[in-house]
N, CA, C and O atoms as a Tripos MOL2 file, in Angstrom:
@<TRIPOS>MOLECULE
protein
  276   275    69     0     0
PROTEIN
NO_CHARGES

@<TRIPOS>ATOM
      1 N         -42.2020   10.6210 -174.7120 N.3       1 MET1
      2 CA        -43.2700   10.7320 -175.6720 C.3       1 MET1
      3 C         -42.9050    9.9570 -176.9260 C.2       1 MET1
      4 O         -41.8390   10.1680 -177.5060 O.2       1 MET1
      5 N         -43.7730    9.0770 -177.3360 N.am      2 GLY2
      6 CA        -43.5300    8.2960 -178.5410 C.3       2 GLY2
      7 C         -44.1670    8.9400 -179.7530 C.2       2 GLY2
      8 O         -44.7700   10.0100 -179.6710 O.2       2 GLY2
      9 N         -44.0200    8.2680 -180.8690 N.am      3 ARG3
     10 CA        -44.5540    8.7910 -182.1240 C.3       3 ARG3
     11 C         -46.0750    8.9500 -182.0730 C.2       3 ARG3
     12 O         -46.6040    9.9190 -182.6160 O.2       3 ARG3
     13 N         -46.7600    8.0550 -181.4550 N.am      4 GLY4
     14 CA        -48.2120    8.1370 -181.3320 C.3       4 GLY4
     15 C         -48.6400    9.3770 -180.5660 C.2       4 GLY4
     16 O         -49.6550    9.9930 -180.8920 O.2       4 GLY4
     17 N         -47.8680    9.7480 -179.5440 N.am      5 ASP5
     18 CA        -48.1700   10.9460 -178.7750 C.3       5 ASP5
     19 C         -48.0740   12.1940 -179.6440 C.2       5 ASP5
     20 O         -48.8890   13.1060 -179.5090 O.2       5 ASP5
     21 N         -47.0900   12.2440 -180.5310 N.am      6 ASP6
     22 CA        -46.9330   13.3900 -181.4320 C.3       6 ASP6
     23 C         -48.1420   13.5290 -182.3490 C.2       6 ASP6
     24 O         -48.5860   14.6450 -182.6220 O.2       6 ASP6
     25 N         -48.6730   12.4220 -182.8210 N.am      7 GLU7
     26 CA        -49.8400   12.4630 -183.7080 C.3       7 GLU7
     27 C         -51.0650   12.9900 -182.9640 C.2       7 GLU7
     28 O         -51.8520   13.7530 -183.5260 O.2       7 GLU7
     29 N         -51.2290   12.5890 -181.7080 N.am      8 VAL8
     30 CA        -52.3620   13.0630 -180.9090 C.3       8 VAL8
     31 C         -52.2420   14.5690 -180.6840 C.2       8 VAL8
     32 O         -53.2370   15.2860 -180.7860 O.2       8 VAL8
     33 N         -51.0510   15.0510 -180.3840 N.am      9 VAL9
     34 CA        -50.8350   16.4850 -180.1770 C.3       9 VAL9
     35 C         -51.1650   17.2500 -181.4520 C.2       9 VAL9
     36 O         -51.8180   18.2910 -181.3820 O.2       9 VAL9
     37 N         -50.7370   16.7690 -182.6090 N.am     10 MET10
     38 CA        -51.0070   17.4430 -183.8740 C.3      10 MET10
     39 C         -52.5060   17.4640 -184.1620 C.2      10 MET10
     40 O         -53.0250   18.4710 -184.6450 O.2      10 MET10
     41 N         -53.2040   16.3730 -183.8740 N.am     11 MET11
     42 CA        -54.6490   16.3310 -184.1040 C.3      11 MET11
     43 C         -55.3600   17.3380 -183.2010 C.2      11 MET11
     44 O         -56.2930   18.0080 -183.6450 O.2      11 MET11
     45 N         -54.9360   17.4530 -181.9440 N.am     12 ASN12
     46 CA        -55.5530   18.3940 -181.0190 C.3      12 ASN12
     47 C         -55.3340   19.8360 -181.4570 C.2      12 ASN12
     48 O         -56.1940   20.6850 -181.2250 O.2      12 ASN12
     49 N         -54.2090   20.1260 -182.0800 N.am     13 MET13
     50 CA        -53.9250   21.4840 -182.5290 C.3      13 MET13
     51 C         -54.7870   21.8540 -183.7330 C.2      13 MET13
     52 O         -55.0590   23.0360 -183.9460 O.2      13 MET13
     53 N         -55.2190   20.8860 -184.5180 N.am     14 GLU14
     54 CA        -56.0040   21.1460 -185.7120 C.3      14 GLU14
     55 C         -57.4940   21.3060 -185.4170 C.2      14 GLU14
     56 O         -58.2140   21.8920 -186.2260 O.2      14 GLU14
     57 N         -57.9660   20.8120 -184.3040 N.am     15 VAL15
     58 CA        -59.3800   20.8740 -183.9630 C.3      15 VAL15
     59 C         -59.6850   22.2520 -183.3790 C.2      15 VAL15
     60 O         -59.0920   22.6590 -182.3800 O.2      15 VAL15
     61 N         -60.6120   22.9600 -184.0110 N.am     16 LYS16
     62 CA        -61.0080   24.2770 -183.5320 C.3      16 LYS16
     63 C         -62.3300   24.1410 -182.7870 C.2      16 LYS16
     64 O         -63.1620   23.3090 -183.1470 O.2      16 LYS16
     65 N         -62.5300   24.9580 -181.7470 N.am     17 PRO17
     66 CA        -63.8300   24.9300 -181.0620 C.3      17 PRO17
     67 C         -64.9410   25.3340 -182.0320 C.2      17 PRO17
     68 O         -64.6980   26.0810 -182.9790 O.2      17 PRO17
     69 N         -66.1390   24.8490 -181.8010 N.am     18 ALA18
     70 CA        -67.2720   25.1340 -182.6920 C.3      18 ALA18
     71 C         -67.5290   26.6310 -182.7980 C.2      18 ALA18
     72 O         -67.8290   27.1280 -183.8840 O.2      18 ALA18
     73 N         -67.4140   27.3630 -181.6800 N.am     19 TRP19
     74 CA        -67.6830   28.8030 -181.7210 C.3      19 TRP19
     75 C         -66.6640   29.5240 -182.5970 C.2      19 TRP19
     76 O         -67.0080   30.4970 -183.2680 O.2      19 TRP19
     77 N         -65.4030   29.0560 -182.6000 N.am     20 LEU20
     78 CA        -64.3750   29.7010 -183.4150 C.3      20 LEU20
     79 C         -64.6220   29.4300 -184.8950 C.2      20 LEU20
     80 O         -64.4600   30.3260 -185.7240 O.2      20 LEU20
     81 N         -65.0080   28.2230 -185.2280 N.am     21 GLN21
     82 CA        -65.3440   27.9190 -186.6220 C.3      21 GLN21
     83 C         -66.5350   28.7630 -187.0720 C.2      21 GLN21
     84 O         -66.5450   29.2750 -188.1910 O.2      21 GLN21
     85 N         -67.5370   28.9110 -186.2070 N.am     22 GLY22
     86 CA        -68.6940   29.7370 -186.5250 C.3      22 GLY22
     87 C         -68.3200   31.1960 -186.6990 C.2      22 GLY22
     88 O         -68.7970   31.8590 -187.6190 O.2      22 GLY22
     89 N         -67.4660   31.6970 -185.8130 N.am     23 LEU23
     90 CA        -67.0220   33.0890 -185.8740 C.3      23 LEU23
     91 C         -66.2630   33.3630 -187.1700 C.2      23 LEU23
     92 O         -66.4780   34.3890 -187.8160 O.2      23 LEU23
     93 N         -65.3860   32.4530 -187.5430 N.am     24 MET24
     94 CA        -64.5910   32.6350 -188.7580 C.3      24 MET24
     95 C         -65.4480   32.5600 -190.0120 C.2      24 MET24
     96 O         -65.0930   33.1500 -191.0330 O.2      24 MET24
     97 N         -66.5660   31.8490 -189.9580 N.am     25 GLY25
     98 CA        -67.4250   31.6970 -191.1220 C.3      25 GLY25
     99 C         -68.5320   32.7350 -191.2260 C.2      25 GLY25
    100 O         -69.2330   32.7930 -192.2370 O.2      25 GLY25
    101 N         -68.6980   33.5560 -190.1910 N.am     26 GLU26
    102 CA        -69.7910   34.5410 -190.1750 C.3      26 GLU26
    103 C         -69.4700   35.7660 -191.0120 C.2      26 GLU26
    104 O         -68.3110   36.1320 -191.2080 O.2      26 GLU26
    105 N         -70.5270   36.3830 -191.4950 N.am     27 THR27
    106 CA        -70.4360   37.6770 -192.1670 C.3      27 THR27
    107 C         -71.0860   38.6970 -191.2450 C.2      27 THR27
    108 O         -72.2340   38.5370 -190.8310 O.2      27 THR27
    109 N         -70.3390   39.7430 -190.9300 N.am     28 PHE28
    110 CA        -70.8370   40.7500 -190.0050 C.3      28 PHE28
    111 C         -71.2520   42.0170 -190.7500 C.2      28 PHE28
    112 O         -70.8740   42.2350 -191.9010 O.2      28 PHE28
    113 N         -72.0230   42.8310 -190.0740 N.am     29 PHE29
    114 CA        -72.4650   44.1480 -190.5360 C.3      29 PHE29
    115 C         -73.4870   44.0850 -191.6620 C.2      29 PHE29
    116 O         -73.8190   45.1130 -192.2500 O.2      29 PHE29
    117 N         -73.9850   42.9100 -191.9660 N.am     30 GLY30
    118 CA        -75.1160   42.7940 -192.8670 C.3      30 GLY30
    119 C         -76.3930   43.0050 -192.0610 C.2      30 GLY30
    120 O         -76.3680   42.9550 -190.8310 O.2      30 GLY30
    121 N         -77.4860   43.2360 -192.7360 N.am     31 GLY31
    122 CA        -78.7570   43.4290 -192.0470 C.3      31 GLY31
    123 C         -79.2920   42.1290 -191.4740 C.2      31 GLY31
    124 O         -79.1290   41.0620 -192.0660 O.2      31 GLY31
    125 N         -79.9270   42.2260 -190.3230 N.am     32 CYS32
    126 CA        -80.5470   41.0710 -189.6730 C.3      32 CYS32
    127 C         -81.8550   40.7450 -190.3880 C.2      32 CYS32
    128 O         -82.7010   41.6240 -190.5590 O.2      32 CYS32
    129 N         -82.0290   39.5140 -190.8000 N.am     33 GLY33
    130 CA        -83.2420   39.0950 -191.4850 C.3      33 GLY33
    131 C         -84.4790   39.1290 -190.6040 C.2      33 GLY33
    132 O         -85.5820   39.3650 -191.0960 O.2      33 GLY33
    133 N         -84.3100   38.8980 -189.3150 N.am     34 VAL34
    134 CA        -85.4340   38.9130 -188.3850 C.3      34 VAL34
    135 C         -85.9110   40.3420 -188.1370 C.2      34 VAL34
    136 O         -87.1090   40.5870 -187.9920 O.2      34 VAL34
    137 N         -84.9750   41.2720 -188.0880 N.am     35 HIS35
    138 CA        -85.2880   42.6690 -187.7780 C.3      35 HIS35
    139 C         -85.0050   43.5820 -188.9740 C.2      35 HIS35
    140 O         -84.4940   44.6880 -188.8020 O.2      35 HIS35
    141 N         -85.3300   43.1300 -190.1570 N.am     36 GLU36
    142 CA        -84.9980   43.8840 -191.3620 C.3      36 GLU36
    143 C         -85.7190   45.2260 -191.4560 C.2      36 GLU36
    144 O         -85.2570   46.1140 -192.1720 O.2      36 GLU36
    145 N         -86.8210   45.3940 -190.7640 N.am     37 ASN37
    146 CA        -87.5670   46.6560 -190.8070 C.3      37 ASN37
    147 C         -87.1870   47.6090 -189.6760 C.2      37 ASN37
    148 O         -87.7760   48.6840 -189.5550 O.2      37 ASN37
    149 N         -86.2250   47.2370 -188.8560 N.am     38 CYS38
    150 CA        -85.7890   48.0760 -187.7360 C.3      38 CYS38
    151 C         -84.5290   48.8490 -188.1100 C.2      38 CYS38
    152 O         -83.7200   48.3970 -188.9210 O.2      38 CYS38
    153 N         -84.3800   50.0240 -187.4990 N.am     39 ARG39
    154 CA        -83.1400   50.7780 -187.6740 C.3      39 ARG39
    155 C         -82.0470   50.1130 -186.8440 C.2      39 ARG39
    156 O         -82.3360   49.4020 -185.8820 O.2      39 ARG39
    157 N         -80.8090   50.3430 -187.2160 N.am     40 LYS40
    158 CA        -79.6500   49.7890 -186.5020 C.3      40 LYS40
    159 C         -79.7520   48.2720 -186.3710 C.2      40 LYS40
    160 O         -79.6140   47.7270 -185.2760 O.2      40 LYS40
    161 N         -79.9910   47.6020 -187.4800 N.am     41 ASN41
    162 CA        -80.1490   46.1430 -187.4550 C.3      41 ASN41
    163 C         -78.9130   45.4070 -187.9640 C.2      41 ASN41
    164 O         -79.0030   44.2450 -188.3620 O.2      41 ASN41
    165 N         -77.7550   46.0770 -187.9540 N.am     42 GLU42
    166 CA        -76.5240   45.4180 -188.4120 C.3      42 GLU42
    167 C         -76.1210   44.3190 -187.4300 C.2      42 GLU42
    168 O         -76.1550   44.5040 -186.2130 O.2      42 GLU42
    169 N         -75.7410   43.1760 -187.9870 N.am     43 LYS43
    170 CA        -75.3000   42.0500 -187.1510 C.3      43 LYS43
    171 C         -73.8380   42.2980 -186.7660 C.2      43 LYS43
    172 O         -72.9280   42.0020 -187.5400 O.2      43 LYS43
    173 N         -73.6240   42.8360 -185.5770 N.am     44 ASN44
    174 CA        -72.2720   43.1520 -185.1230 C.3      44 ASN44
    175 C         -71.9280   42.5020 -183.7880 C.2      44 ASN44
    176 O         -70.9750   42.9090 -183.1230 O.2      44 ASN44
    177 N         -72.6960   41.5000 -183.4000 N.am     45 ILE45
    178 CA        -72.4780   40.7750 -182.1500 C.3      45 ILE45
    179 C         -72.4560   39.2830 -182.4850 C.2      45 ILE45
    180 O         -73.2330   38.8200 -183.3210 O.2      45 ILE45
    181 N         -71.5730   38.5390 -181.8380 N.am     46 PHE46
    182 CA        -71.5000   37.0930 -182.0580 C.3      46 PHE46
    183 C         -71.8410   36.3790 -180.7720 C.2      46 PHE46
    184 O         -71.2200   36.6240 -179.7380 O.2      46 PHE46
    185 N         -72.8230   35.4960 -180.8250 N.am     47 CYS47
    186 CA        -73.2120   34.6810 -179.6780 C.3      47 CYS47
    187 C         -72.3580   33.4100 -179.6830 C.2      47 CYS47
    188 O         -72.4330   32.5970 -180.6040 O.2      47 CYS47
    189 N         -71.5550   33.2620 -178.6460 N.am     48 LEU48
    190 CA        -70.6610   32.0990 -178.5660 C.3      48 LEU48
    191 C         -71.4290   30.8020 -178.3140 C.2      48 LEU48
    192 O         -70.9780   29.7300 -178.7170 O.2      48 LEU48
    193 N         -72.5610   30.8890 -177.6630 N.am     49 LEU49
    194 CA        -73.3480   29.6920 -177.3600 C.3      49 LEU49
    195 C         -74.0830   29.1870 -178.6010 C.2      49 LEU49
    196 O         -74.1060   27.9860 -178.8730 O.2      49 LEU49
    197 N         -74.6820   30.1140 -179.3500 N.am     50 CYS50
    198 CA        -75.4570   29.7450 -180.5390 C.3      50 CYS50
    199 C         -74.6160   29.7000 -181.8110 C.2      50 CYS50
    200 O         -75.0660   29.1870 -182.8360 O.2      50 CYS50
    201 N         -73.4040   30.2320 -181.7510 N.am     51 CYS51
    202 CA        -72.4790   30.2700 -182.8940 C.3      51 CYS51
    203 C         -73.0870   31.0010 -184.0940 C.2      51 CYS51
    204 O         -73.0570   30.5000 -185.2180 O.2      51 CYS51
    205 N         -73.6430   32.2010 -183.8400 N.am     52 LEU52
    206 CA        -74.1800   32.9990 -184.9330 C.3      52 LEU52
    207 C         -74.0830   34.4800 -184.6080 C.2      52 LEU52
    208 O         -73.9930   34.8760 -183.4460 O.2      52 LEU52
    209 N         -74.1040   35.2930 -185.6670 N.am     53 SER53
    210 CA        -74.0580   36.7360 -185.4730 C.3      53 SER53
    211 C         -75.4740   37.2630 -185.3070 C.2      53 SER53
    212 O         -76.4130   36.7750 -185.9350 O.2      53 SER53
    213 N         -75.6070   38.2630 -184.4550 N.am     54 ILE54
    214 CA        -76.9180   38.8310 -184.1410 C.3      54 ILE54
    215 C         -76.8320   40.3480 -184.1560 C.2      54 ILE54
    216 O         -75.7470   40.9260 -184.0900 O.2      54 ILE54
    217 N         -77.9920   40.9820 -184.2440 N.am     55 CYS55
    218 CA        -78.0740   42.4410 -184.1780 C.3      55 CYS55
    219 C         -78.4550   42.8500 -182.7490 C.2      55 CYS55
    220 O         -78.8330   41.9980 -181.9440 O.2      55 CYS55
    221 N         -78.3570   44.1400 -182.4300 N.am     56 PRO56
    222 CA        -78.7210   44.5780 -181.0800 C.3      56 PRO56
    223 C         -80.1760   44.2530 -180.6990 C.2      56 PRO56
    224 O         -80.4770   44.0810 -179.5180 O.2      56 PRO56
    225 N         -81.0690   44.1670 -181.6800 N.am     57 HIS57
    226 CA        -82.4660   43.8430 -181.3830 C.3      57 HIS57
    227 C         -82.6400   42.3730 -180.9750 C.2      57 HIS57
    228 O         -83.6400   42.0180 -180.3510 O.2      57 HIS57
    229 N         -81.6750   41.5260 -181.3240 N.am     58 CYS58
    230 CA        -81.7110   40.1020 -180.9610 C.3      58 CYS58
    231 C         -81.1870   39.8570 -179.5400 C.2      58 CYS58
    232 O         -81.3580   38.7660 -178.9960 O.2      58 CYS58
    233 N         -80.5580   40.8610 -178.9470 N.am     59 LEU59
    234 CA        -79.9110   40.6850 -177.6470 C.3      59 LEU59
    235 C         -80.8100   40.1170 -176.5440 C.2      59 LEU59
    236 O         -80.3470   39.2650 -175.7860 O.2      59 LEU59
    237 N         -82.0630   40.5430 -176.4180 N.am     60 PRO60
    238 CA        -82.8730   39.9890 -175.3210 C.3      60 PRO60
    239 C         -82.9510   38.4570 -175.3240 C.2      60 PRO60
    240 O         -83.0350   37.8420 -174.2610 O.2      60 PRO60
    241 N         -82.9250   37.8520 -176.4880 N.am     61 SER61
    242 CA        -82.9870   36.3820 -176.5720 C.3      61 SER61
    243 C         -81.6590   35.7220 -176.2280 C.2      61 SER61
    244 O         -81.6070   34.5110 -176.0120 O.2      61 SER61
    245 N         -80.5780   36.5090 -176.1740 N.am     62 HIS62
    246 CA        -79.2340   35.9620 -175.9380 C.3      62 HIS62
    247 C         -78.5860   36.5900 -174.7070 C.2      62 HIS62
    248 O         -77.3780   36.4510 -174.5120 O.2      62 HIS62
    249 N         -79.3540   37.2700 -173.8860 N.am     63 ARG63
    250 CA        -78.8070   38.0500 -172.7750 C.3      63 ARG63
    251 C         -77.9400   37.2180 -171.8320 C.2      63 ARG63
    252 O         -76.9420   37.7240 -171.3200 O.2      63 ARG63
    253 N         -78.2920   35.9730 -171.5930 N.am     64 SER64
    254 CA        -77.5230   35.1390 -170.6630 C.3      64 SER64
    255 C         -76.3960   34.3670 -171.3550 C.2      64 SER64
    256 O         -75.6600   33.6310 -170.6980 O.2      64 SER64
    257 N         -76.2550   34.5280 -172.6700 N.am     65 HIS65
    258 CA        -75.2350   33.8220 -173.4280 C.3      65 HIS65
    259 C         -73.9300   34.6240 -173.4560 C.2      65 HIS65
    260 O         -73.9550   35.8510 -173.3590 O.2      65 HIS65
    261 N         -72.8030   33.9430 -173.5860 N.am     66 PRO66
    262 CA        -71.5400   34.6840 -173.7590 C.3      66 PRO66
    263 C         -71.5140   35.3100 -175.1490 C.2      66 PRO66
    264 O         -71.8030   34.6470 -176.1450 O.2      66 PRO66
    265 N         -71.1610   36.6080 -175.2070 N.am     67 LEU67
    266 CA        -71.2170   37.3660 -176.4560 C.3      67 LEU67
    267 C         -69.8800   38.0290 -176.7520 C.2      67 LEU67
    268 O         -69.1110   38.3430 -175.8430 O.2      67 LEU67
    269 N         -69.6160   38.2360 -178.0320 N.am     68 LEU68
    270 CA        -68.4520   39.0150 -178.4940 C.3      68 LEU68
    271 C         -68.9730   40.1520 -179.3420 C.2      68 LEU68
    272 O         -69.8960   39.9770 -180.1380 O.2      68 LEU68
    273 N         -68.3740   41.3270 -179.1660 N.am     69 GLN69
    274 CA        -68.7230   42.4330 -180.0510 C.3      69 GLN69
    275 C         -67.4570   43.0650 -180.5640 C.2      69 GLN69
    276 O         -67.5150   44.0250 -181.3330 O.2      69 GLN69
@<TRIPOS>BOND
     1     1     2 1
     2     2     3 1
     3     3     4 2
     4     3     5 am
     5     5     6 1
     6     6     7 1
     7     7     8 2
     8     7     9 am
     9     9    10 1
    10    10    11 1
    11    11    12 2
    12    11    13 am
    13    13    14 1
    14    14    15 1
    15    15    16 2
    16    15    17 am
    17    17    18 1
    18    18    19 1
    19    19    20 2
    20    19    21 am
    21    21    22 1
    22    22    23 1
    23    23    24 2
    24    23    25 am
    25    25    26 1
    26    26    27 1
    27    27    28 2
    28    27    29 am
    29    29    30 1
    30    30    31 1
    31    31    32 2
    32    31    33 am
    33    33    34 1
    34    34    35 1
    35    35    36 2
    36    35    37 am
    37    37    38 1
    38    38    39 1
    39    39    40 2
    40    39    41 am
    41    41    42 1
    42    42    43 1
    43    43    44 2
    44    43    45 am
    45    45    46 1
    46    46    47 1
    47    47    48 2
    48    47    49 am
    49    49    50 1
    50    50    51 1
    51    51    52 2
    52    51    53 am
    53    53    54 1
    54    54    55 1
    55    55    56 2
    56    55    57 am
    57    57    58 1
    58    58    59 1
    59    59    60 2
    60    59    61 am
    61    61    62 1
    62    62    63 1
    63    63    64 2
    64    63    65 am
    65    65    66 1
    66    66    67 1
    67    67    68 2
    68    67    69 am
    69    69    70 1
    70    70    71 1
    71    71    72 2
    72    71    73 am
    73    73    74 1
    74    74    75 1
    75    75    76 2
    76    75    77 am
    77    77    78 1
    78    78    79 1
    79    79    80 2
    80    79    81 am
    81    81    82 1
    82    82    83 1
    83    83    84 2
    84    83    85 am
    85    85    86 1
    86    86    87 1
    87    87    88 2
    88    87    89 am
    89    89    90 1
    90    90    91 1
    91    91    92 2
    92    91    93 am
    93    93    94 1
    94    94    95 1
    95    95    96 2
    96    95    97 am
    97    97    98 1
    98    98    99 1
    99    99   100 2
   100    99   101 am
   101   101   102 1
   102   102   103 1
   103   103   104 2
   104   103   105 am
   105   105   106 1
   106   106   107 1
   107   107   108 2
   108   107   109 am
   109   109   110 1
   110   110   111 1
   111   111   112 2
   112   111   113 am
   113   113   114 1
   114   114   115 1
   115   115   116 2
   116   115   117 am
   117   117   118 1
   118   118   119 1
   119   119   120 2
   120   119   121 am
   121   121   122 1
   122   122   123 1
   123   123   124 2
   124   123   125 am
   125   125   126 1
   126   126   127 1
   127   127   128 2
   128   127   129 am
   129   129   130 1
   130   130   131 1
   131   131   132 2
   132   131   133 am
   133   133   134 1
   134   134   135 1
   135   135   136 2
   136   135   137 am
   137   137   138 1
   138   138   139 1
   139   139   140 2
   140   139   141 am
   141   141   142 1
   142   142   143 1
   143   143   144 2
   144   143   145 am
   145   145   146 1
   146   146   147 1
   147   147   148 2
   148   147   149 am
   149   149   150 1
   150   150   151 1
   151   151   152 2
   152   151   153 am
   153   153   154 1
   154   154   155 1
   155   155   156 2
   156   155   157 am
   157   157   158 1
   158   158   159 1
   159   159   160 2
   160   159   161 am
   161   161   162 1
   162   162   163 1
   163   163   164 2
   164   163   165 am
   165   165   166 1
   166   166   167 1
   167   167   168 2
   168   167   169 am
   169   169   170 1
   170   170   171 1
   171   171   172 2
   172   171   173 am
   173   173   174 1
   174   174   175 1
   175   175   176 2
   176   175   177 am
   177   177   178 1
   178   178   179 1
   179   179   180 2
   180   179   181 am
   181   181   182 1
   182   182   183 1
   183   183   184 2
   184   183   185 am
   185   185   186 1
   186   186   187 1
   187   187   188 2
   188   187   189 am
   189   189   190 1
   190   190   191 1
   191   191   192 2
   192   191   193 am
   193   193   194 1
   194   194   195 1
   195   195   196 2
   196   195   197 am
   197   197   198 1
   198   198   199 1
   199   199   200 2
   200   199   201 am
   201   201   202 1
   202   202   203 1
   203   203   204 2
   204   203   205 am
   205   205   206 1
   206   206   207 1
   207   207   208 2
   208   207   209 am
   209   209   210 1
   210   210   211 1
   211   211   212 2
   212   211   213 am
   213   213   214 1
   214   214   215 1
   215   215   216 2
   216   215   217 am
   217   217   218 1
   218   218   219 1
   219   219   220 2
   220   219   221 am
   221   221   222 1
   222   222   223 1
   223   223   224 2
   224   223   225 am
   225   225   226 1
   226   226   227 1
   227   227   228 2
   228   227   229 am
   229   229   230 1
   230   230   231 1
   231   231   232 2
   232   231   233 am
   233   233   234 1
   234   234   235 1
   235   235   236 2
   236   235   237 am
   237   237   238 1
   238   238   239 1
   239   239   240 2
   240   239   241 am
   241   241   242 1
   242   242   243 1
   243   243   244 2
   244   243   245 am
   245   245   246 1
   246   246   247 1
   247   247   248 2
   248   247   249 am
   249   249   250 1
   250   250   251 1
   251   251   252 2
   252   251   253 am
   253   253   254 1
   254   254   255 1
   255   255   256 2
   256   255   257 am
   257   257   258 1
   258   258   259 1
   259   259   260 2
   260   259   261 am
   261   261   262 1
   262   262   263 1
   263   263   264 2
   264   263   265 am
   265   265   266 1
   266   266   267 1
   267   267   268 2
   268   267   269 am
   269   269   270 1
   270   270   271 1
   271   271   272 2
   272   271   273 am
   273   273   274 1
   274   274   275 1
   275   275   276 2
@<TRIPOS>SUBSTRUCTURE
     1 MET1         2 RESIDUE 1 A MET
     2 GLY2         6 RESIDUE 1 A GLY
     3 ARG3        10 RESIDUE 1 A ARG
     4 GLY4        14 RESIDUE 1 A GLY
     5 ASP5        18 RESIDUE 1 A ASP
     6 ASP6        22 RESIDUE 1 A ASP
     7 GLU7        26 RESIDUE 1 A GLU
     8 VAL8        30 RESIDUE 1 A VAL
     9 VAL9        34 RESIDUE 1 A VAL
    10 MET10       38 RESIDUE 1 A MET
    11 MET11       42 RESIDUE 1 A MET
    12 ASN12       46 RESIDUE 1 A ASN
    13 MET13       50 RESIDUE 1 A MET
    14 GLU14       54 RESIDUE 1 A GLU
    15 VAL15       58 RESIDUE 1 A VAL
    16 LYS16       62 RESIDUE 1 A LYS
    17 PRO17       66 RESIDUE 1 A PRO
    18 ALA18       70 RESIDUE 1 A ALA
    19 TRP19       74 RESIDUE 1 A TRP
    20 LEU20       78 RESIDUE 1 A LEU
    21 GLN21       82 RESIDUE 1 A GLN
    22 GLY22       86 RESIDUE 1 A GLY
    23 LEU23       90 RESIDUE 1 A LEU
    24 MET24       94 RESIDUE 1 A MET
    25 GLY25       98 RESIDUE 1 A GLY
    26 GLU26      102 RESIDUE 1 A GLU
    27 THR27      106 RESIDUE 1 A THR
    28 PHE28      110 RESIDUE 1 A PHE
    29 PHE29      114 RESIDUE 1 A PHE
    30 GLY30      118 RESIDUE 1 A GLY
    31 GLY31      122 RESIDUE 1 A GLY
    32 CYS32      126 RESIDUE 1 A CYS
    33 GLY33      130 RESIDUE 1 A GLY
    34 VAL34      134 RESIDUE 1 A VAL
    35 HIS35      138 RESIDUE 1 A HIS
    36 GLU36      142 RESIDUE 1 A GLU
    37 ASN37      146 RESIDUE 1 A ASN
    38 CYS38      150 RESIDUE 1 A CYS
    39 ARG39      154 RESIDUE 1 A ARG
    40 LYS40      158 RESIDUE 1 A LYS
    41 ASN41      162 RESIDUE 1 A ASN
    42 GLU42      166 RESIDUE 1 A GLU
    43 LYS43      170 RESIDUE 1 A LYS
    44 ASN44      174 RESIDUE 1 A ASN
    45 ILE45      178 RESIDUE 1 A ILE
    46 PHE46      182 RESIDUE 1 A PHE
    47 CYS47      186 RESIDUE 1 A CYS
    48 LEU48      190 RESIDUE 1 A LEU
    49 LEU49      194 RESIDUE 1 A LEU
    50 CYS50      198 RESIDUE 1 A CYS
    51 CYS51      202 RESIDUE 1 A CYS
    52 LEU52      206 RESIDUE 1 A LEU
    53 SER53      210 RESIDUE 1 A SER
    54 ILE54      214 RESIDUE 1 A ILE
    55 CYS55      218 RESIDUE 1 A CYS
    56 PRO56      222 RESIDUE 1 A PRO
    57 HIS57      226 RESIDUE 1 A HIS
    58 CYS58      230 RESIDUE 1 A CYS
    59 LEU59      234 RESIDUE 1 A LEU
    60 PRO60      238 RESIDUE 1 A PRO
    61 SER61      242 RESIDUE 1 A SER
    62 HIS62      246 RESIDUE 1 A HIS
    63 ARG63      250 RESIDUE 1 A ARG
    64 SER64      254 RESIDUE 1 A SER
    65 HIS65      258 RESIDUE 1 A HIS
    66 PRO66      262 RESIDUE 1 A PRO
    67 LEU67      266 RESIDUE 1 A LEU
    68 LEU68      270 RESIDUE 1 A LEU
    69 GLN69      274 RESIDUE 1 A GLN
């Protein structure tokens, strides 16, 4: 491995997947703006495909997406 290879490895370690950057930048447990008039509208689920936090009422639109809770 030459010096150029080391630089490529370092660059790859610094690049984060889009979903991880989105997850780290999200604020959870705030009220969902779409479902602000519903009970239990806290955004406590993260959609990995859309890179955003959602509430339980948003789940039907994301049912086939990979989710984290």
